[in-house]
N, C-alpha and C positions, 0 to 999 in steps of 0.2 A: 608740760601738758600734752597728753596724747591726742592723736588726730580725732578720735571719736568724740572728745569733749570740746573740740574747737568748732566754731561756726564755719562751715565749709561753703559760705555763701558768696564769695566774690564772683562776679559775672563779667569777665573780660574775654569775650570770644568763646574759646573752646574749653575753658576751665571747668572743673567739676563744681557742681552746685548741689547743695543739700540744704533746703530751706523750708521750715514749716510755713504753711499758708493758713491753716485753721486747726485749732485744737478744740475738740468737742467730746462730750459724754454721750456715747452711743447707746449704752444699755446699763441699767443698774437694778440690782435686786437686793432686798434686805428682808430676812425672815427671822423671827424669834418664836419658834414653835412651842417653847416651854414657858412663855411668859403668861401670867405674872409670877408663877411659882419659882422660876429660876432666880428672881430677885430676892427670894427669901433664903436661898442657900448661901453657904460660905463661898467666897470668890477665889477659887484656885483653878484658873482656866488652863486649858490646853489648846494651843493654836496649831492649825494645819493650814498652810498657804500653798496654793498652786498658781503658777504663772505661765501664761502661754501668749502667743502672739500670732498675727497673720498679717500679710500685706497683699494688696490687690491693686493692679494698675487700673486707673480710672480715666486716664487721658495720656497723651504723649508726655513722658517725663514726669507724670503726676501719679502719686500713689496714696491710697488710703491704708494707713497702718493702724492696727488695733492691738492694744495691750490688754490682756484679760487677766484679772486677778480674782481668785476665788479664795475666800477665807472661811474656815469653820472653827468656831470656838466651842469646846465642850467643857462641862463642869460635872465631875463625878459621873461620867458616861452619858450625860444628857446634853443635847445640843442647845447651847445658850443662844447662838445666832449663826446664821449662814449669810455671807455677803458676797456679791459678785459685781465687779465693776468692769465695764468695757470702755476704756479710755481710748479715744481715737484721734487721729490727726491726718490732715491732708498735707503731703510733702511734695515739693518739687525736688526731684533727684535726677540730675542730668550729668552725663559724661562718664558714667561708671560702667565698667565691664560687668557682666552678669554675676560673677562671684563677689566682686567688690560691692555691687549693688545690694546683694543679699546681706553683706556685713553692715553696710550703712543702715539698712532697714532694721536689722536686729540689734544694732548698737546705738548709733546716733539717734534714730527715731525713738527707740524705746527709752533711752536716757532722757529725751525731751518729754515724753509722755508720762514717765513714772512719777514725777512730783505731783502732777495733776491727779493721777489715779490714787496716789497715797493720801492726798488731802481729801479727796471725795470719800474715800473709804473711812478715814478717821472721822469725818463730819457725820456720816451716816451712822456709824457705830455709836457716837456720842448722842445723836438724836434718838437712837433706839433705847437710850437709858443705860448704856454700858460705859465702863471706863474707857477713856481714849485708847485707840489702838494705833500706834505709830510703827509703820513698817521700817525695817532697817534699810540702809542704802544697798543698792544692787550693783554688781559688776557685770553688766550685760556683755562686755567684751569677753570676759572669762567664760560666761555661760555659752556664748556663741562658739568660742574656740573649743570648749569641751564637747558640745553637741557635734561639731564638725569632726573632731577626733573620733568620737564614738561612731559616727556615720562611716568614716573612712575605715575604721577597724572592722566594722560589720561588713563593709564591701570587700575588704581584703580576706576576711574569713570565708565569705561566700565564694569568692574567686578560688581560694585554695581548696575548698571542698568540692568544687565542680570538676576538678581535673580527673 
């Protein structure tokens, strides 16, 4: 089992601590602009999903981390529904160097929040009258590493072009 999936919560003196304190739904939006007409069409949907996150320090060693998921489903070019979930959590994150802290926020915290966001999204879609929408598992460690590599590649290119 990799480190991001383990509970990093032991608290013996100077050890690293990563522990959720509160999980909550910060914002939610569901729109079905083509209803009721969309329910009379054949159901061959196209799904577009965007995932983003942010973290903000709210006290010493305490952070508010927000996972944002936006989904748009279209049928024959018409928007069936648009859904946005901001699933948040307050986490105690102690003993991490700045780079490692960023990784814990983008991997451990998002792995913790994702199942809640996915369940809320699926519930709203079903309540909106549409077939259940189950999001696939996400590898936040790979996403974080990829973004870090892209950022480093961009910095390297910028440094090379400034000579």
